[in-house]
SENU-419893 format. One record per residue (C-alpha): residue number from 1; x, y, z. Coordinates in nm, 2 decimals, always signed. Example, Ala and Ser with C-alpha at 12.3 -4.5 7.8 and 13.67 -1.06 7.14 Angstrom:
% SENU-419893
num/c1/c2/c3
1/+1.23/-0.45/+0.78 .
2/+1.37/-0.11/+0.71 .
END
This chain:
% SENU-419893
num/c1/c2/c3
1/-2.47/-6.95/+1.82 .
2/-2.76/-6.93/+1.59 .
3/-3.00/-6.91/+1.93 .
4/-2.77/-6.64/+2.02 .
5/-2.77/-6.44/+1.76 .
6/-3.17/-6.47/+1.76 .
7/-3.17/-6.39/+2.11 .
8/-2.98/-6.06/+2.02 .
9/-3.21/-5.98/+1.75 .
10/-3.51/-6.01/+1.96 .
11/-3.31/-5.75/+2.27 .
12/-3.20/-5.52/+1.97 .
13/-3.59/-5.48/+1.84 .
14/-3.70/-5.43/+2.16 .
15/-3.46/-5.17/+2.26 .
16/-3.51/-4.97/+1.95 .
17/-3.86/-4.96/+2.01 .
18/-3.80/-4.82/+2.35 .
19/-3.55/-4.57/+2.22 .
20/-3.81/-4.45/+1.98 .
21/-4.04/-4.38/+2.23 .
22/-3.82/-4.14/+2.44 .
23/-3.80/-3.77/+2.35 .
24/-3.48/-3.64/+2.20 .
25/-3.20/-3.55/+2.49 .
26/-3.30/-3.21/+2.63 .
27/-3.13/-3.05/+2.90 .
28/-3.33/-2.86/+3.14 .
29/-3.20/-2.54/+3.31 .
30/-3.12/-2.60/+3.68 .
31/-3.03/-2.91/+3.87 .
32/-3.12/-3.27/+3.73 .
33/-3.15/-3.59/+3.91 .
34/-2.97/-3.87/+3.72 .
35/-2.98/-4.25/+3.80 .
36/-2.64/-4.41/+3.84 .
37/-2.67/-4.81/+3.84 .
38/-2.41/-5.10/+3.94 .
39/-2.31/-5.33/+4.21 .
40/-2.01/-5.18/+4.40 .
41/-2.27/-4.96/+4.57 .
42/-2.43/-5.25/+4.73 .
43/-2.13/-5.45/+4.85 .
44/-2.02/-5.40/+5.21 .
45/-1.65/-5.33/+5.11 .
46/-1.72/-5.01/+4.87 .
47/-2.11/-4.89/+5.00 .
48/-1.97/-4.57/+5.23 .
49/-1.71/-4.49/+4.93 .
50/-2.01/-4.48/+4.68 .
51/-2.21/-4.30/+4.91 .
52/-1.94/-4.04/+4.94 .
53/-1.90/-4.01/+4.57 .
54/-2.28/-3.93/+4.52 .
55/-2.30/-3.69/+4.80 .
56/-1.99/-3.52/+4.72 .
57/-2.09/-3.47/+4.34 .
58/-2.42/-3.35/+4.46 .
59/-2.27/-3.06/+4.73 .
60/-2.06/-2.98/+4.42 .
61/-2.27/-2.96/+4.12 .
62/-2.61/-2.90/+4.29 .
63/-2.74/-3.18/+4.09 .
64/-2.88/-3.53/+4.25 .
65/-2.75/-3.87/+4.17 .
66/-3.00/-4.17/+4.27 .
67/-2.82/-4.50/+4.32 .
68/-2.98/-4.83/+4.19 .
69/-2.80/-5.15/+4.28 .
70/-2.81/-5.51/+4.24 .
71/-2.55/-5.81/+4.32 .
72/-2.26/-5.82/+4.04 .
73/-2.42/-6.14/+3.92 .
74/-2.78/-5.98/+3.83 .
75/-2.63/-5.65/+3.73 .
76/-2.61/-5.73/+3.35 .
77/-2.96/-5.89/+3.37 .
78/-3.14/-5.60/+3.58 .
79/-2.99/-5.33/+3.31 .
80/-3.11/-5.52/+3.03 .
81/-3.45/-5.55/+3.21 .
82/-3.46/-5.17/+3.31 .
83/-3.35/-5.10/+2.97 .
84/-3.64/-5.27/+2.79 .
85/-3.89/-5.13/+3.00 .
86/-3.78/-4.76/+2.94 .
87/-3.72/-4.69/+3.32 .
88/-3.46/-4.40/+3.35 .
89/-3.11/-4.50/+3.36 .
90/-2.83/-4.23/+3.30 .
91/-2.48/-4.38/+3.38 .
92/-2.36/-4.73/+3.49 .
93/-2.08/-4.94/+3.65 .
94/-2.00/-5.23/+3.40 .
95/-1.71/-5.47/+3.43 .
96/-1.56/-5.56/+3.10 .
97/-1.81/-5.84/+3.04 .
98/-2.11/-5.65/+3.13 .
99/-1.97/-5.35/+2.91 .
100/-1.99/-5.57/+2.60 .
101/-2.34/-5.75/+2.70 .
102/-2.50/-5.39/+2.72 .
103/-2.32/-5.25/+2.42 .
104/-2.45/-5.53/+2.19 .
105/-2.80/-5.38/+2.25 .
106/-2.71/-5.05/+2.06 .
107/-2.81/-4.81/+2.37 .
108/-2.51/-4.67/+2.47 .
109/-2.39/-4.33/+2.38 .
110/-2.10/-4.24/+2.17 .
111/-1.86/-4.09/+2.44 .
112/-1.65/-3.93/+2.16 .
113/-1.96/-3.71/+2.08 .
114/-2.01/-3.62/+2.46 .
115/-1.65/-3.58/+2.59 .
116/-1.46/-3.50/+2.29 .
117/-1.16/-3.70/+2.14 .
118/-0.94/-3.42/+2.28 .
119/-1.05/-3.47/+2.60 .
120/-1.04/-3.89/+2.62 .
121/-0.69/-3.91/+2.45 .
122/-0.51/-3.66/+2.65 .
123/-0.65/-3.81/+2.99 .
124/-0.64/-4.20/+2.94 .
125/-0.36/-4.43/+2.82 .
126/-0.50/-4.54/+2.49 .
127/-0.48/-4.92/+2.61 .
128/-0.76/-4.84/+2.84 .
129/-0.98/-4.65/+2.59 .
130/-0.94/-4.94/+2.35 .
131/-1.14/-5.20/+2.61 .
132/-1.42/-4.93/+2.58 .
133/-1.42/-4.91/+2.21 .
134/-1.61/-5.08/+1.93 .
135/-1.64/-5.00/+1.56 .
136/-1.46/-4.67/+1.60 .
137/-1.72/-4.56/+1.90 .
138/-1.58/-4.50/+2.23 .
139/-1.88/-4.69/+2.42 .
140/-1.72/-4.74/+2.76 .
141/-1.52/-4.46/+2.99 .
142/-1.21/-4.62/+3.19 .
143/-1.26/-4.61/+3.53 .
144/-1.03/-4.85/+3.74 .
145/-0.82/-5.11/+3.53 .
146/-0.52/-5.35/+3.55 .
147/-0.41/-5.64/+3.41 .
148/-0.48/-5.99/+3.51 .
149/-0.12/-6.12/+3.55 .
150/+0.09/-6.35/+3.73 .
151/+0.13/-6.32/+4.10 .
152/+0.38/-6.49/+4.34 .
153/+0.48/-6.55/+4.70 .
154/+0.82/-6.43/+4.75 .
155/+0.90/-6.61/+5.09 .
156/+0.84/-6.94/+4.88 .
157/+1.05/-6.82/+4.59 .
158/+1.32/-6.72/+4.85 .
159/+1.29/-7.05/+5.02 .
160/+1.36/-7.22/+4.69 .
161/+1.68/-7.02/+4.61 .
162/+1.51/-6.76/+4.39 .
163/+1.56/-6.39/+4.49 .
164/+1.37/-6.26/+4.19 .
165/+1.08/-6.42/+4.00 .
166/+1.17/-6.60/+3.65 .
167/+1.14/-6.42/+3.35 .
168/+1.17/-6.68/+3.09 .
169/+0.95/-7.00/+3.05 .
170/+1.31/-7.18/+3.07 .
171/+1.34/-7.01/+3.41 .
172/+1.00/-7.06/+3.52 .
173/+1.03/-7.45/+3.45 .
174/+1.36/-7.42/+3.66 .
175/+1.17/-7.22/+3.98 .
176/+0.89/-7.47/+3.96 .
177/+1.11/-7.79/+3.99 .
178/+1.29/-7.62/+4.27 .
179/+0.97/-7.55/+4.46 .
180/+0.87/-7.93/+4.41 .
181/+1.21/-8.04/+4.55 .
182/+1.13/-7.82/+4.89 .
183/+0.88/-8.14/+4.92 .
184/+0.63/-7.91/+5.14 .
185/+0.34/-7.98/+4.93 .
186/+0.32/-7.65/+4.79 .
187/+0.18/-7.64/+4.44 .
188/+0.42/-7.45/+4.22 .
189/+0.19/-7.31/+3.99 .
190/-0.20/-7.27/+4.01 .
191/-0.33/-7.23/+3.66 .
192/-0.68/-7.27/+3.63 .
193/-0.78/-7.63/+3.50 .
194/-1.17/-7.61/+3.54 .
195/-1.44/-7.37/+3.47 .
196/-1.43/-7.08/+3.26 .
197/-1.11/-6.93/+3.42 .
198/-0.93/-7.19/+3.28 .
199/-1.00/-7.06/+2.90 .
200/-0.92/-6.73/+3.04 .
201/-0.57/-6.85/+3.20 .
202/-0.49/-7.05/+2.86 .
203/-0.51/-6.73/+2.64 .
204/-0.22/-6.54/+2.76 .
205/-0.03/-6.87/+2.72 .
206/-0.12/-6.92/+2.37 .
207/-0.01/-6.58/+2.29 .
208/+0.32/-6.62/+2.49 .
209/+0.38/-6.90/+2.20 .
210/+0.29/-6.69/+1.94 .
211/-0.04/-6.86/+1.88 .
212/-0.42/-6.75/+1.97 .
213/-0.78/-6.89/+1.94 .
214/-0.88/-6.63/+1.72 .
215/-0.74/-6.42/+1.44 .
216/-0.85/-6.06/+1.42 .
217/-1.11/-6.12/+1.16 .
218/-1.27/-6.39/+1.39 .
219/-1.16/-6.69/+1.19 .
220/-1.02/-6.96/+1.40 .
221/-0.62/-6.94/+1.44 .
222/-0.48/-7.21/+1.68 .
223/-0.14/-7.21/+1.49 .
224/+0.18/-7.43/+1.56 .
225/+0.21/-7.24/+1.90 .
226/-0.13/-7.37/+2.02 .
227/+0.02/-7.72/+2.01 .
228/+0.34/-7.63/+2.20 .
229/+0.09/-7.49/+2.46 .
230/-0.13/-7.74/+2.53 .
231/+0.18/-7.99/+2.53 .
232/+0.36/-7.75/+2.79 .
233/+0.03/-7.80/+3.01 .
234/+0.07/-8.18/+2.99 .
235/+0.43/-8.16/+3.08 .
236/+0.37/-7.96/+3.36 .
237/+0.09/-8.16/+3.50 .
238/+0.32/-8.45/+3.48 .
239/+0.61/-8.32/+3.67 .
240/+0.37/-8.20/+3.92 .
241/+0.39/-7.83/+3.86 .
242/+0.02/-7.79/+3.82 .
243/-0.26/-7.97/+3.90 .
244/-0.64/-8.07/+3.79 .
245/-0.96/-7.94/+3.94 .
246/-0.78/-7.60/+4.01 .
247/-1.04/-7.29/+3.96 .
248/-0.96/-6.90/+4.02 .
249/-1.14/-6.95/+4.36 .
250/-0.93/-7.25/+4.49 .
251/-0.60/-7.08/+4.37 .
252/-0.71/-6.78/+4.58 .
253/-0.76/-6.98/+4.91 .
254/-0.43/-7.22/+4.82 .
255/-0.23/-6.90/+4.75 .
256/-0.34/-6.71/+5.07 .
257/-0.28/-7.04/+5.28 .
258/+0.12/-7.05/+5.17 .
259/+0.05/-7.36/+4.98 .
260/+0.08/-7.19/+4.62 .
261/+0.37/-7.05/+4.47 .
262/+0.23/-6.86/+4.15 .
263/-0.11/-6.82/+4.01 .
264/-0.30/-6.56/+3.79 .
265/-0.52/-6.29/+3.92 .
266/-0.62/-5.92/+3.91 .
267/-0.55/-5.67/+4.19 .
268/-0.82/-5.84/+4.39 .
269/-0.57/-6.10/+4.52 .
270/-0.44/-5.86/+4.80 .
271/-0.80/-5.88/+4.95 .
272/-0.76/-6.26/+5.00 .
273/-0.43/-6.26/+5.16 .
274/-0.58/-5.96/+5.38 .
275/-0.87/-6.18/+5.45 .
276/-0.64/-6.46/+5.58 .
277/-0.44/-6.23/+5.83 .
278/-0.17/-6.06/+5.65 .
279/-0.12/-5.68/+5.74 .
280/-0.20/-5.45/+5.44 .
281/+0.14/-5.33/+5.47 .
282/+0.29/-5.68/+5.44 .
283/+0.10/-5.80/+5.15 .
284/+0.39/-5.78/+4.90 .
285/+0.61/-6.01/+5.13 .
286/+0.37/-6.30/+5.04 .
287/+0.17/-6.18/+4.75 .
288/+0.34/-5.96/+4.45 .
289/+0.26/-5.93/+4.09 .
290/+0.51/-6.01/+3.80 .
291/+0.52/-6.01/+3.45 .
292/+0.40/-6.33/+3.26 .
293/+0.73/-6.52/+3.18 .
294/+0.83/-6.51/+2.81 .
295/+0.91/-6.78/+2.54 .
296/+1.25/-6.57/+2.43 .
297/+1.45/-6.28/+2.61 .
298/+1.30/-5.97/+2.46 .
299/+0.95/-6.10/+2.37 .
300/+0.68/-5.88/+2.57 .
301/+0.49/-6.04/+2.83 .
302/+0.12/-6.14/+2.82 .
303/-0.16/-6.03/+3.03 .
304/-0.54/-6.00/+3.02 .
305/-0.68/-5.67/+3.06 .
306/-0.95/-5.64/+3.37 .
307/-1.13/-5.35/+3.49 .
308/-1.44/-5.14/+3.56 .
309/-1.62/-4.87/+3.30 .
310/-1.86/-4.61/+3.31 .
311/-2.16/-4.64/+3.03 .
312/-2.38/-4.35/+2.96 .
313/-2.72/-4.44/+2.76 .
314/-2.80/-4.27/+2.45 .
315/-3.17/-4.25/+2.57 .
316/-3.07/-4.03/+2.87 .
317/-3.23/-3.71/+2.88 .
318/-2.94/-3.59/+3.12 .
319/-2.63/-3.69/+2.92 .
320/-2.43/-3.39/+2.97 .
321/-2.51/-3.43/+3.37 .
322/-2.39/-3.81/+3.35 .
323/-2.08/-3.68/+3.16 .
324/-2.00/-3.44/+3.43 .
325/-2.05/-3.67/+3.69 .
326/-1.83/-3.91/+3.53 .
327/-1.55/-3.67/+3.48 .
328/-1.60/-3.63/+3.89 .
329/-1.59/-3.99/+3.95 .
330/-1.23/-4.01/+3.75 .
331/-1.09/-3.67/+3.86 .
332/-0.78/-3.75/+4.06 .
333/-0.90/-3.64/+4.43 .
334/-1.24/-3.89/+4.41 .
335/-1.00/-4.18/+4.21 .
336/-0.69/-4.17/+4.45 .
337/-0.96/-4.16/+4.78 .
338/-1.14/-4.49/+4.60 .
339/-0.78/-4.63/+4.54 .
340/-0.69/-4.55/+4.91 .
341/-1.02/-4.70/+5.06 .
342/-1.04/-4.98/+4.84 .
343/-0.75/-5.04/+4.65 .
344/-0.91/-5.00/+4.32 .
345/-0.61/-4.84/+4.07 .
346/-0.68/-4.50/+3.93 .
347/-0.68/-4.50/+3.53 .
348/-0.65/-4.14/+3.41 .
349/-0.29/-4.05/+3.32 .
350/-0.24/-3.79/+3.59 .
351/-0.36/-3.99/+3.91 .
352/-0.16/-4.30/+3.77 .
353/+0.14/-4.07/+3.81 .
354/+0.06/-3.98/+4.17 .
355/+0.30/-4.04/+4.42 .
356/+0.08/-4.25/+4.63 .
357/+0.04/-4.47/+4.35 .
358/+0.38/-4.50/+4.20 .
359/+0.48/-4.59/+4.55 .
360/+0.25/-4.86/+4.59 .
361/+0.45/-5.17/+4.53 .
362/+0.16/-5.42/+4.54 .
363/-0.02/-5.23/+4.28 .
364/+0.31/-5.15/+4.05 .
365/+0.35/-5.53/+3.90 .
366/-0.02/-5.51/+3.79 .
367/+0.00/-5.14/+3.65 .
368/+0.33/-5.23/+3.45 .
369/+0.12/-5.51/+3.28 .
370/-0.19/-5.29/+3.19 .
371/-0.03/-5.09/+2.93 .
372/+0.05/-5.42/+2.71 .
373/-0.27/-5.60/+2.82 .
374/-0.48/-5.73/+2.59 .
375/-0.89/-5.81/+2.56 .
376/-1.02/-6.15/+2.63 .
377/-1.05/-6.30/+2.29 .
378/-1.40/-6.39/+2.33 .
379/-1.46/-6.02/+2.50 .
380/-1.67/-5.92/+2.18 .
381/-1.87/-6.24/+2.12 .
382/-2.21/-6.31/+2.21 .
383/-2.16/-6.68/+2.23 .
384/-1.85/-6.64/+2.48 .
385/-1.93/-6.87/+2.74 .
386/-2.02/-7.16/+2.46 .
387/-1.66/-7.08/+2.35 .
388/-1.52/-7.11/+2.67 .
389/-1.68/-7.42/+2.74 .
390/-1.56/-7.60/+2.45 .
391/-1.19/-7.49/+2.51 .
392/-1.21/-7.61/+2.88 .
393/-1.37/-7.94/+2.79 .
394/-1.09/-8.04/+2.53 .
395/-0.82/-7.88/+2.74 .
396/-0.92/-8.12/+3.03 .
397/-0.95/-8.42/+2.82 .
398/-0.59/-8.39/+2.71 .
399/-0.45/-8.33/+3.05 .
400/-0.64/-8.64/+3.14 .
401/-0.48/-8.83/+2.90 .
402/-0.79/-8.89/+2.67 .
403/-0.64/-8.71/+2.40 .
404/-0.28/-8.55/+2.23 .
405/-0.19/-8.22/+2.24 .
406/-0.22/-8.24/+1.83 .
407/-0.61/-8.40/+1.89 .
408/-0.67/-8.14/+2.11 .
409/-0.60/-7.84/+1.91 .
410/-0.79/-8.03/+1.59 .
411/-1.09/-8.10/+1.80 .
412/-1.09/-7.75/+1.93 .
413/-1.06/-7.61/+1.55 .
414/-1.36/-7.86/+1.43 .
415/-1.60/-7.77/+1.70 .
416/-1.49/-7.39/+1.69 .
417/-1.55/-7.36/+1.33 .
418/-1.86/-7.53/+1.36 .
419/-2.01/-7.28/+1.55 .
END
């Protein structure tokens, strides 16, 4: 923890010096050239639509948009390097993890000051704005968001005697038992039990059982519901409902092959099914989203927020042009074309109410969960990876029979409080 904080302080000092060396933002009359950075413009699946976005805005505004891109894995580091070097950077694409990394440096502009709170609150659902808000400042603009929720294979459920997905944990357990009874080697639930995705999958189940890893003030929670959650995992493993050594990538492949009935994922699950040979129009027959089962009827289904945002940099000399470009990207026409071509769900209130979006049965399940989705509990923490590693280590030890559920939670508490 101390090492992480020291590194962050060094970065903050470096960025402060860079910012001090830049002139105050000034908008020259006439066309401007802005730099847009990210990763999707480098990927084959989205390269063409990103080029169309830039060219469309250039034709409409007379301004120029220069793209700078890297792989997704390198984007956060490359943004930090570019910022530290004082190179031009006006607007960037970010997922929630990248956003939190860059926000820690203090280099992002407060979008409340650029767009005005009225525009933001009238254009975007509050839940999506909250993802990009830190200490009262709107540092990220929602671009494409949905929830990480549960997906299921309707054909497998139907074969097991279920016309609709289970809505309570009791029904979920009954459904998993029916799937095991088919005796076809199908894994009922592909909850992640390895790597950092295991910590991500555990969080919404902790919330479901009325607990959490942390309290709002950052202190460790892990109340009685945490023991219930871990014991439930142990019981599912003993009954063959879940398996060890399953990560998100493993679950996606097994699910796409028809060897798994449920798992947790974002809208990207559709792409895996299509790549496995399923027609896009038929995806909902083998891959549909559902609300996470609740402990008691009437409880609110839990899910984790997922999505992409746009960031504008405070040192930019063209913040108004970057903001104008951002408005173009989230406009109904452009956002709906992005959705049509790449399946990325639009985030504005108006685009979300478009018939094409409302009638998309695959997307509907994810969008329904977005309104109440929560941030990953470690999203704002500089030592998120360390926390997730501890959670996974203790969870695995318990699932392997080395500790009890009570010991798991106590070990978690001790190790997390020591950070």
